[in-house]
N, C-alpha and C positions, 0 to 999 in steps of 0.2 A: 626641900625649899625650892621654889620656883625662882628663876633668874628673871632680871628685868628684860624687857623685851630687845632692848638695844644690845644685850650681851648674849642672846640665844646662839646657840650653835646651829650650824646648817651644813648640808652636803654640798660638795662641789659640783660643778656643772659636769654632765656625762663626758662630754669631750675633754675635761682637764685631767681625767683619771683613767688608768687602765690596770689591767691585772696581768701578773706573769707567774703566779704560783702554781704549785701541782695539782690542786684541788679545785679552787673556785673558777680559775681561768678556763680549764677544759669544759667545766659545766656551762659557762657563758657561752663558748664556742659551739658546744652541742646544742644549745638552745637555738641559736642562729641557724645552724646547718640542718638541724633535725626536728626539734620541737615546734618551731612556728610552722615550717613547711608541713609537717605532719597534721597540724590543727587546720590548717587551711585546706588540706587534702580531704579531711573528714568533713569538713564544713560543705564541701561539694558533694561529697557521698551522702550525708545525712540530711541534705535538703536545707540546710541553714541559709546558704547562698540563694536558693530559688525562694525561701520565705521573704528575704529582702528584697526580690524582685517582684514581690507580691503576686506570685504565680499560684499560690495554693487555691483550690476551690472545692467545694463540697463534694465529696465522693472520692477524692484522692486517697491513697494508702497511707499517705504521710500527713502529718499536720504540725504546724509550728508550735514548738513547746514554749511554755511561758518563761522559760529561762534561756532560750537559745541567743537572743539578742545581747545578753550579758556575756555569753562565751565568745561571741564574735568580737565584742567590744574589747574584751581583756587582751585578744590577740592582735587587735589593731594597736591598742596601747603599747604592748610588747614589740610590736614593729616599729613604732614610733620612738620608743625609747632606744632600741637597737640603731636606728639611723641616727639618733642624737649621739649615741656612744661612738659609732663609726660609720661614716657616710657609706651607702651602698645604693648605687643608682638603681639597680634591678628591684630591690626590696621597696626602695622609694616609689617606684612606679606600681608596684602591687598595692602598698598601702594607699597610694592616691585614689587607684580604682576602688578599693574596698571603702574607702572613706566616702567616696562619691556614692557608692551604692547605699551605703547606710542612710546617708542624707536623702537620697531619692525616696526612701521609704517613709519620710515624714508627711504627716498630714497637714493640711492648710492652718489648722489652729496650733500647729507645733507639736502635737502628740506623735510619739514614736514607739511603737511596739507591735511587732509583726503578728503576735498571736492575737491580740485583742482588735487589731485592724481587720485581720483576715477571719478569724474563727469565731469569736464572740464580741463584736463591737458593742453590743448592749451591756456588756458586764464590765465596761471599763470603771476602774476604781472601786469595784463593789466587794472586793475580798482583799484587804491590804495584808491581812496577816499570812496569807499563804501564796498569793499569786505573782509576787516578785515584781510587779510593774516599777515601783519606786526603786528597787534594787538594780533593776536593769538600766533605768534611767541614770543611776549613779555611775554604772561602768561606761555607759555611752559619753557622760560628761568627762570621766577621767580620761577616756580615750581621745575625746576631742582636745583637751587641754594639751595632753602629750603630743598629739599631731601638731598643734599650733606651735609648740615651743621647739618641735624638731624641725618643722618646714617654715614657719612664719606664715602660713597660709591660714586665712580666717574661716573659710567657707563651713568646715566642720564645727569649729567652735561656734560661730553664729547660729548654726542650727541648733546646738545644744543650748545656748543662750534663750532661743525660742521656746524650747521645751521646759527650761528652768523657769521662764516667765509664765507659761501656762500652769506649772506645778505651783508656782507661788500665788497665781490666782485662784486656783482650786482649793488649796489647803491653807488654813489659818484660823484665826479667832474672830475674824470680822463676820458682819452679817452675810449669810448666803454661802459661806466657805465651810468646807469639812474640816472637822478637828481631829482627823485621822494622820496616821504616821506609819512608816514602813515596818512591816513584819520582819522583814530581813534587811538589817541596818547595811548601809553602804552609802547611799545618797548624801549623809551628813557630811562625810569627809570630803566627797566628790564636790559637793557645793562650796566647800572652804577652798578647795583648788580652783574652781571656777571664779570665785571671788577675787582670788589673787592674781589670776591670769587677765581678768577684765577689769579689775579695779572697781567692780560694782559691789557696794555694801549689801544691797538687798539679796543677794545670794547667800551671804554670811547671815543675814537676819533669818532667811528661811531655814538654814542649817541649825540655827540656835532654835527656832521654833520646834523643829523635828525632835531635837533632843530634849527640849524641856517639857514639850507636851506628853511625851511618852510617860506612861504609868500613871497619869493624873487621874483623879476620880471626878465624876463618874468615868470608869475605864471605857474607852473607845471600843475596844475589841469585844467587851461584854455587852455593852449598850447597843452598839450598831451592827456587830456582826456575829452576835450569838455564840462568841468563844467562852468556853468554861473557865471561870476564875482560876482554878487550881492549876491550870497549864499557863498562866501568865508568865511565870519565871522563865519559861522556855524561850519567850521572846523578849526577855529582860524588861517586861511591862508590868511587873507587879508593883513597883513603886517609881517615882521619879529617878532617873539615873544619878542625879547629884545625891540621893540619899541612900543610894546602894553602895555595900561595902563588900560583897562577896561575887566571886565570878560563878554565875548559874546560867543554866540554859544552853541553848545551842552554841557551840564553842566559836564558830566562824562569825556569827552574828554578834556574840559579845565582843570579840576582838575589834570588829569593824565599829561597833558602837563606841568603844573605848577610844580608838584611833579618831573618830569624829568629835568625841567630847575634848580631846586633847587639842585637835586643831581649832574647834570653835572657842574653847576655853583659852587657848593661847591668844588667838586673834582679839579677843576682848579683855584680856587679863581677868579671867573669870576663875578666881582661885577655887571657887566651889566645885566646878566641873573638874578641874585639874587634880584636886584633892581626892575626889571620888574615883577618878580612873587610877590614880596612884593605889588607892586602897584595894581596889579590885584586882589589880596587878599583882599586888602583894599577896592576897589571898590565892590567886591562880598560880603563882610560881613558888610559893613557900608551902603549899598544902595540896595542890591539885595538878601538878605538873610532872610528866613522867621524866627520867633522868635524861632522856633524849631532846628535850624541849618541845615534846608533844603535849598537846591539851585536848580536853573533850574525850574522856575514856568510854562513855556510854555509847556503845555500838547500835543500841535500839534508837536513840534520838540524836546521836552525833554531838553528845552534850556533856556538860561537866557531872561529875557525882560527887558525893560528899567529900568532906575532907578525908585525904589519905587512901582514898578508894581507887587504887591504881593496880588493877589486874594487868597482866602481861599478855596472856594467850588472847584475851577478848579486847584489849585496849585498842579503842578506835583511832584516836589520834589522826584525824583527817589532815592531809597535807595543806589545805588551805588554812587550817586553824594554826600550824606552825608559821606559816607565812604571815599570817595576821598578827601572831604574838611577836615575831621579829619586828615587824614594821612598828607595831605600838611600841615595843621597847625602845627602838631608835627615836620615836617621837619623845618619849618621856626623858631620855637622855638629853635631847635637844633643849627641853625645857628646864631641866634641872641640874645638868651637867654631871650627874652621878654615874658612877662606873658600873654599879650593879645592874643596870639596865643593860649595858653592853655586854656584861657576863651571860645574861640569858640570851641576848641577840646572837652572841656568837655560839651558844649551845644549840639553838635552833639551826643556826647557818650551816653548821658541820655536821649535824646529826638529823634532827626531825624533819628538815627539809629536803635535803638531797637524796634521803632514802625514798622519797616518793617518786623519783624519777631514774630510769636506768641510765647507765654511762653513755649509751648510744643517744639518749635524748628522745627516743620515741615509744618507750613503754613506761607505764606508771602504776603507781600503787595509790589508790584513793584513801585507804587508811594504812597505818603504820604501826602494827603492834610491837611488843617487845619479845614476843615468843611466837613460834610458829612450829607446829607438830604436823604428823601424819594426818590428823584430822582437824586440822585448824579451821576455825570458821572463816578465815580469809584465804584467798588463794595463795599460794606458795610461789607464784609466778607474776611478774607485772603484766598488765593488759595494754594493748594498743589504744583503747578507748573505752568510754564509759557512755551509757544511756545518759547520765548526768555527768558531764565532764568539766565541770568547774575547776578541778585540780590541775589536768593538764593544760589548760588555757590561763591559769593562774601562774604556772611556772613560766609561760611565755613572756610575762611581763615582770616576773620577779628577778630573773637571772640578769637582765642588763642593768640592774640596780646594784648589782653585787659589789662593784668596785667603789661606788659612791659611799656605801655603807661602811667601808673600811677606813673611811677619813671624815672629819668634822672640822669646821672652820668658824671662827669669828674674829672680829677685829683684834689683832695682836696676838692670835693663838692658831696653832695647827694641831690637831689632835690625830695620832694614829690610833684608831678605835680597835681595829683588827690587824695585827702585824703580818698579813698576807703579802707576799712579792707584789709590788704595785708602784705605780708612778703618779705623782700629783704634780700638775704644772701650775705655778702661781702666776698672778698677773705680773708680777715683776719679771716674769721670764725665768726665775729660778726653778729648777726642778729638782723634787724630792723623790728619790728612787729607793725603794726597799727591796732588800735581796735577801734570799734565804729559801728554805724549803718547809716552812711553817705551813700546816700544823704537825708535820713529821719531824720538825727540828725546831728546838727553841732559840737556835742562834740567828738573830735578825740584825742586819746591817743597813743603816739609814744614810745614804749619801746624798750630797747636794751637789748638782751639775749645773754647768752653764746652760743657757738655751740651746736647743738644737738648731742649728743654723739652717736647716732645711725645712723646718716647719715653723710656721708663723707663731709667734707666742699667743697662747690662749688665754683669754682673760676669764678667770675664774669667777662667774657670777655667784652669788650667794643663792642658795636653793633651801627650800625647807625640806623636812624628812620625806615628803611625798612627792618632791619634784617640782612643785610650783615656785615661780619666782618671789623672793624673799627681800630683794634690794638689789641695787646697782653694784655695790662693791663691799664684800664682806672680808676682802683680803687687801685693804688699803695701804700696804706697807711697801712701798717703792724701795726702800733701802733693804728690805728683807731682813729687818730686825723684828723678831717675834719669839714667842714661847713655843718650843716644839715639846707636846706632851705626849708621853707613851704610856699606853694602858698596861698595867700589871694584872693580869687575870686573876680571878679569885681562886683558879685551881694551882696557881704558882706560889710556892713557899719561900723561893730565894730567887734572887737574880744579881746579875752585874751590870753596870751601866759605865760606859767610857766615851768621851769625846775627844776625837783625834788622838786616840791612843792614851789619853790620861784618864784613869779610873776615877769615877766621882763616887763618893759615899752618899747616894741618893736614898731618900726614905720616900715611900709612896704617900702622896697626900690625896685623899678621896679616890684612892685607886689609880693614881696617875704619878708619874715622875717626869718632872718638867725641866727643860733648860732653855734659858732665855739668853740670846746673844745676837749680834749681828752676823747672820749666816751668809756664807759666801762660797762659790763654787770650790770644791776639794776638802770641805768640812765632812766628816763622817761620825756617826754615832753607832756604837755597838752595844746591842742589848742582848744579853743571854739569860734566857729564861729556863730555870731548872724544869726538866720534864721527864720525871721518873714515871713508872707505871704507878698508878694509885688504885688502891682498894677501896670502893666504896660500899658503904651499907645503908640501908634506907631507915628512915625513922621508925622507931617501934611501932607505931601505929600503923603502918603499911602492911597489912596481913600477908599479902601476896608475896613479899621479899623477905619475910622472916626467915632468919637462918640463911640468907643468901647473900652473895657479892656481886658486884659488878666491877669491872676494869675499865680505868679511863686513863688516857695518856695524853697530856696536854688538854686541848678542847674535844678530843675525839672520844666517845664512849664506844667500846668493843663489844663484840658479839661472837658466839660459837656458832659456826655454821657446819652442817653435816657434810659439806664438800670437803672440808678439811679433817673433821673428826668422826664421821661415820654418823649413822642413825642412831637413835635412841640417846639423846643428849641428856635426857632425864636421869640417866644412870650416873652421870659425872659429878663430881665435887672437886672443888679446887682449895688446897691450903692457901691460905691468905699470905702466910710468912714463907717466901721462897725467892729465889733469884729468877725473876722473869727475864726473858731474853727478847730482843727484837730481831726479827727475821723479815726476810722478804716474802710478801704474800704472793701465793701461786695464782695465775690465772687473772691477776688484777693489774691494773695500770703499773708501769715501771716506776719504782720509788715508793710504793705503797707499803707503809711499815705494819707489820703483824705483830703480834704478841705470842710468844711461846712458852710453855711452863709445864710443869707436872701436874696431872689430874689423878684422882683415884676414881675408878670405875667399879662399881658394884654389880654383882650377878648373883642369882640364886640357883642351885642344882635343880634339875627335874623340871618336868613340864605341867605339874599341878597347878591349879589356878591359885589354892592357898596351901601353904605348907609351913612346917614348924623348922625347915631345914635353915641353918644360918646361911648368911649371905657370905660371899667371897669377895675379896677386894684387891684389886691389883693397880700397881702404878702405871700410867701411861702419858705420853706426851698430849698436849692440847695446844691448838692454834686459835687465837681469836683474831678477827679482821675488824676494821671500823665498821661500825653499825650501819653506816650510811651506804655501804658497798654490798651489803648482803643481797643474794639473789641477782647476781650480774654473772653467775657462772652455771645457770641452769636452776631449776626448782630445787628447793633445799628446806630443811628443817633449820631452826635458829633459836638461839636464847640469849639475852643480855644478862639476865640474873641467874647465876649457877649457884647450887648448893655449896655452903663453905664446909671444907673438909675439917 
C-alpha cells in the first residue's frame, strides 16, 4: 500500500544527523579523507580535467571517454553532500573550482558532454542505447542540485537547467522531436530532483516521458538505431516499465530505472509506476539477490540471470548495483512505510556495499563475488582505479548519505531505520542520541538530550530519499510529542524494550515497535535485539548453494578467508549444530567481531589425480569475519557458502 503524499517519510537534512558507530562512521570519514581526494587525483592523471578544459585535439594519445563526465559529476555531488554534512572550507573551494570548470564546458545551446563536443560533435544523440549522453546529463543534474542545496549558489544549477531545457526541446512526442530515451537510465530520477529543487514541473514531465516512452512499439532502438530485438531486455526496453514485473537486464540500469519510476510515480501519485517498481523489487530480492545484498550476477553483461541462478565464484554483483538497490529500497520504504524495504537496505549497507571499497578508502572492487579462489575470475585484491571507474566515484557520493539513511521522519513520527550509533537533531532543539556497538552488539540505547548550548539549533528540513527538498517542515512538533518508532530487523527473533527503565510488552507492527509520548531531555529507551549466530541455507532451487550454509550475525554476513583459515577453503565443512564463539578479528579494526567454531577438513592420501583411497577427516578450528572486510589484510581466498558437515 502506498501512503498519501502528506504522510510520506523523508530523510532529515545532512546537517541534522551524524554517525558515531564502529562500522559506518569510519567509512564516511575514509570517504572524505581518502576516496574523494583519490578520485580527484585520478581525474587529473587520466585527463578528465583536461577534457573539461576542452584541451583535447585530434592526434592526442588520450581522448575523452563517453562516460567521463558522469564520473566527475558523481564526485562533485559527493563533495557537495560532504560539505552539507559537515562544513569544510577547503573542500568547498575545491568544489567551487570544479563546478565552475564543468559549467565552462557547456555549449551556447546548453549542451554539455566533453566527448561529443570534442571528438564526435556530428554524432550527438545518434546512439542513445550505448553512448551514455543522457546518463551523463543525469549525473550532472544531480551534482548541480546537491551543489545548490549545500552552498545556495545557483550558477551550476542554472547551467543544468539550460541543459535540461535543451533535452526537453530535443526529446518528446511533438512534431520534430526525437521519440528516444536513455539506454542507461539515470536522468529520470535526476529530473525529478531538478524539478523539486527548482519548482519547475516541466522537468517532472520530461522524467515521465522518458519512463513512459521506454519499451513502446514501434521500439525506438530497433527502428532508429538497429538494435536487435532479443537484446531489448538488457536495457529494460522490451516493454513499457509499468508493464514489467521481473528484474531483468543490466542491474545498475534496472536500479536507476526503478528509482526514477518511484520518484516520478510518487510526484504524480501514479500508482501504476509504483506498483510495477514494487513487483520488480520483489522479484529481484526474493529470487535474484545474493545473501550479501548484491544483484546482477552475470559477469558477461553485469546483468540479472534467471531466478535462483546465484553462483558464488562468478557472481558479478557490481558495487554500483548494490548502491542502487539500497537507494531504491529506501525510496520504497518512504512511499509505503513497509519495514521489508529497510531490511534489504540494511543488508546491502553492511555487506554488499562496503565490500567494494577498502577500509583505507582508496582501493576498490568493481565486482563482489561470494567466493574467490586461486584461479578466481576476479582479482583477489582491490584496485586503485579502473578504466571504467563508475564504482569508486559512486562511493564518493553514497557514503555522505549514510547517516540520513538511518533515520526517517514525517509529521508526528521519527523512525530509527538502522540502529547505528548516531544523533538526530530536531527543529524543536531536542537531540535524539543512539549509543551502542551495532552491528556487533544488539544493545541499543536511545537518549533524549537538551540542545547543545554551543551549537545553534538545527532545523531539520524534510528531504526526499534522494536528497531534494520535500517541504519546509516535516518535524513540526515544537512540544516534542511524537511517535518514536524502532525497527525490529527481519533477522531478529526476540527483543526487549524499556522506556526510562520500565519494560514494555511491545509487539512489532509492520516491522516496528512504537512509543508515543511527550519526549523530554533525560528520557531513555533501551532496545535489546537478540543477536545469536544464525545458520542460513539457500532456497532448494539455488544449485550453487545446495548442501552449503552461510553464517550471519545481526545484519552481518560472514565469510571464511584464507588469512585466518589457510588455503584450500573448499576442503572445509561446518557442522550447523555447534556452539559458535565470538572472538576478536585479527588484523582488522579494533572491536570487529569474528565467529569461531569447529570445522571438518577432508584430505585424501597420495598424489594420484584419481584414486579409490578413502578420505580422511579431522576436526579443526575455523574463523569467519564480516564479508564486507575481506581482502583488507592482503590478497586472499574467500568463501561465504561452506559445505555443511
